[in-house]
N, C-alpha and C positions, 0 to 999 in steps of 0.2 A: 504493500500500499504506499501511496505517496504521503509524505508528511505535510504537504500543503493543504490548508483548509480553503476550499473554494465555494463560492456561492453558486446559485443556479446559472447565473450569467457567465460563470467562469472567472470572475474577478476574485483576487485574493482578499479574504476578510481583513487581515491586518492592514492592507493598503487602503481599504475603504475607511477603516477606523482612523487611520492617520490623516486621510484627506479631509474627513469630517472635522477632526481636531484642528487641522490647519485653517479651515474656513471659520471655525468658531473663534480661534485665537485672532485671526485676521479681522473678524468683525469687531471684536473687543478693541483692538488696537486702532482700527480705522475710525470707528464711531467715537471711541474714547478720545482720540486726537482732535476730532472736530468739537466735541463738547468741551474739552480742556481749552481749546483755542477760543471758543466763544465766551468762556468764563474769564480768561486772562486778557484777551486782546479785543480791541474795538477798531474797525476800519474807519478811515477818515479820507476825505479828499482835500488835497492842498488847495486852499482858496485863491492864493495870489502867487506871483513869481518872485516874492521877497526872499525865498530860500534857494534860488538858483545859484550855482549849478547843482547843489546837493539834491534839491527836490524841485521838480518843474511844476508849474501851475497845472492843476487837474490830476496830478499823480495820486494813485491810491496807495495808502500806507497802512501798515498794521502798527497800532500803538498799544503798548502794554498799560493796563490800568494800574497806576501806581499812586501812592500817597506823595504829596509834595515834599515830605520830609526825606524821601528816598532820592530825590533829584540831585545830581552833581554837576559841576561845570563841564561844559561840552555836550550835555544832553540836548537833543532836539525834542521839545515838548509841545504838547497841545494844551492850551489854556483858555480860560474865559475870564475876562475882567470888564466890569462896567465902564471903566475909563477908556478902554480900548475898543468899545463897541459892543461888548457882551455877546460876541459870537465866537465860535471856535477859531483860534488862530494858532499858527505853528511858527516857533522861533527857536533859536539856540540860546541856551544858558551860558553866559560868559563870566558871570560873577555871582556870588552868594552873599548872604548877610555878613556884614563886617568887612567885606572886600572894598578896596578902593580901585576902581577900574578907570583907566584912562587911555587916550589915544592922541597922537601916536608917538612912538619913539623915533629915533633918527632913521631906522630901517622900515618905518611905516607899520610897525607891529603894535598890537594891543598889549597893554601891560595890566597885570593884576598884582596889587601891592608892590609895584616896582618891578615885577618879574615879567619879561617879555614872553608872549605866547605865540607859538608857531601855529598858523591856521592854513594848512595846505589846501583846504576846500574853497578858498577865496579865488575869485577870477580877477584878472587885471582890470583896472578902472579905465576911464576915458583916455587918460594919458598913457596907457599901456603899462603902468606900474601897479603892482599888487600892494594895496594899503588896507589896513583894517577899518578905516573909516574915512569918508570923504571930507568930513569936518572934525576938528579937534573937540574933545570933551573930557571931563573928569567928574566922577561921582563916587560918593561912598554909599554903599548899599545898606539900608536899614536891616536890623537884626534877623528878621525872619522872611526876608524878601529875596527876589531873584532879579538879576539884570539881564535883559533878553535882547539879542540882536538877530536880524536876518543875515543869511550868508551873502546876499547881494547887498553890500554895504552902501551902494550908491542909489538904490531905489527903495530899500526897505524903510517903512515907517515903523520904528521900534522904540526901545527905551530912550534913545536919543531925542525922539520927537516929544517926550513927556518929561524932560529934565526939569522944567519949571513947575511941574505939578507936585502935589503931595507925594512923598516917597522917592522923589528925585528920578522918576522914570522906571522905578522898579515895580515888580508885581508880587503880591503875597504868594508864598508857597502853596497856600490853600487854593489858589486859582488854577493850579495844574490839575488836569484830569487824566493825562496819559503821557507816556514817553515813546516816541517813535523808534521802532526796532528794525523794521524792514519795509522796502518798497516792493509792492506786489504788482503794480501796473504803472509804467512798463516794468517788466520783471527785472529788477536790478539787484534783488537779494537783500542781505543784511546791511544795516547801516553801521559803519565802523565807528567805534568810540575814538575821538581825536586824542592822540597821545600828547599833544601840546599842553593839555591841562593836567597830565598825570603827575608832574612833579609838585604841583601845588597841594597844600594841605587838604586832605579828604580824597585826593585822587579822582578817578573817574569811575562811573558806575559800571557794574557787570552787565553783560548782554542778558536779555530776557530769554525765555525758553523756546525761542523759535525753532532752533535746530533739533532738539529732542522731539518737539511737537510734529515737525514735518517728517522726522524719521519714523515716528509711530504711524502716521498716516500712510506713508509710502510702504512701509513694511507690511502694514495691515492689508493694503490693496494687493501687494504681491502674494501674500499668503492666501487671500481669497481666490485670486486667479489660479494659483497653483493647485489649491484644493479642488476647485470646481473643474479644472481641466483633467483631473484623474479619471472621472468616469468615461469620457470619450476616448482618452488616450490609452488607458489600461488594456482594453481589448486588442488594440493594435500592437502593443508591446508584447502581450502574451500569446498572440495568435501563432499557432503551430504551422510550420511549412507543410504543404501537401505531401502525403506519403509517396515514396518511390515505389514503382511496380516491382513486385518480387519475381525472381526467376527461379525455375525448377532445377536448373543445372543439367537438364537432359539436352542431348543433341539430337536433332532430327536426322534420320537417315535419308540420304539423298539417293533417290532411285537411279538405277542404272539404265 
């Protein structure tokens, strides 16, 4: 007797069990990834071109729901503030409470507490030179606030436009509703944390769970496809070749 257990259709029972298990695990990963993503992330559409070239107007981004206390320098955040129009806006945090932020040093760089910050995401201005601001400024950020700039320093209406208001152009941390982690349309992937702020006290924030989330979704989809493909493919793999005709070994006598 053969040691293989077969079903009526000729498929091995262990194979069917494994394929069913693969589909079940795949469904858990696939659906779990989407549920996890819906709980952690919120999609937004970038409303203006003030964040170019990092984010183009109309770009669809995934923003992690975070508390304002988790925000660090260099983060690109979504926030709402009545003084700024009370609609979702996207800007980059360049200074936090207690910092003195100014521009520009002799090399056109932004300084935070006198330390120059390298910002490789900036584009050249009208004169062809890369500078952190088209106009000079200096401000000390109140204790629990954030100083925000767009990456297009020549068109963005940001904290520099509110320097004469209460808070010296800063926004309360409580105004932040999310932190941008990835650009999904056009598909540009994860948003890098700028290393220019890493040397400052507090450093930069850690990336959100975009990678493990996408890994779970992709792995789940792959397991579902592999498990579902077992039924149609297994008969082809186990199909026996046609039997060869048997010979009797006799030789026919040839008549004379």
